C-alpha positions, 0 to 999 in steps of 0.5 A, a space after each residue: 541919634 546914638 550909635 544903637 539907633 543908627 546900628 537899628 537903621 543900618 540893620 533894617 538897611 540891611 535887611 531890605 536889600 537882602 530882601 530886594 535880592 531875593 525878590 529879583 533872584 539873586 540869592 535864595 535863602 530861608 526866613 531862619 537864614 534872614 534872622 541869622 544875618 540880621 543876628 550876625 549884623 547887629 551883632 558885629 554892630 554892638 560888639 564894634 560900639 562896646 568893645 574898648 568901652 567897658 560896656 561888659 553886658 552890651 559885649 556880652 549880648 553882641 557877641 551871643 547874638 553874632 554867634 547865636 547868628 552864625 549857628 543859625 546859618 551853619 545849621 541851615 547851610 552845613 550838612 549836619 548829620 543831625 543839627 540838634 548834636 551840635 546845640 550843647 557844643 555849640 553853647 559850650 563855644 559861645 559861652 567860651 567866646 563870650 568869655 575871650 571877648 570879654 577877657 580882651 575887653 579887659 585884660 586884668 579879669 584872668 578869671 575870663 580867660 579861664 571861663 572861655 579856655 574851659 568852655 572852649 577845650 570842653 565844646 572842642 571835646 564834645 564835638 570830637 566825641 559826637 563825631 558830627 563834623 569831617 574835615 572834608 564836609 566842613 570844607 565842601 559845605 563852606 565852598 557851596 557857603 561862598 558860592 551862594 551868599 557872595 552878595 550878602 558877604 558884599 552888603 555886610 562889609 559895606 554896611 560895616 565900612 559905612 558904620 566904621 565912618 559914621 562912628 569915627 566922625 563922632 567925638 
């Protein structure tokens, strides 16, 4: 069984456990949040399996999936005055972080670092100019998210530990 097939199996386990926890009232989330969790988990898995193996496309896709999942999660849990205002800065940040990951994977490619820094700085400037996020609302939302979603974090951590053990066993 390939690493990607194994990751899909663990993703299905993650989704099943999340749905069971929702049915029993332990956690409360929307379908969009569940998709966000799935993207976060699968993105982490793809990054984990491709990083250091010169699999540039899979690394780029994995980090993109993770970050899009994170954006979905934040949009559903963070109190944005207008969530449409964060789409463009989010795209810039995703591009910047993706190219930063590619640079970390192959530090000889200095162009990746230049694209990354340009995109990340642009995202910060655009977010600052829009003024849609304040420090107070950010920390308030982080505390609320932590109170509400700690079981999901535990499930994800457990599955990541299982994945890392399984990947270490493979030659």
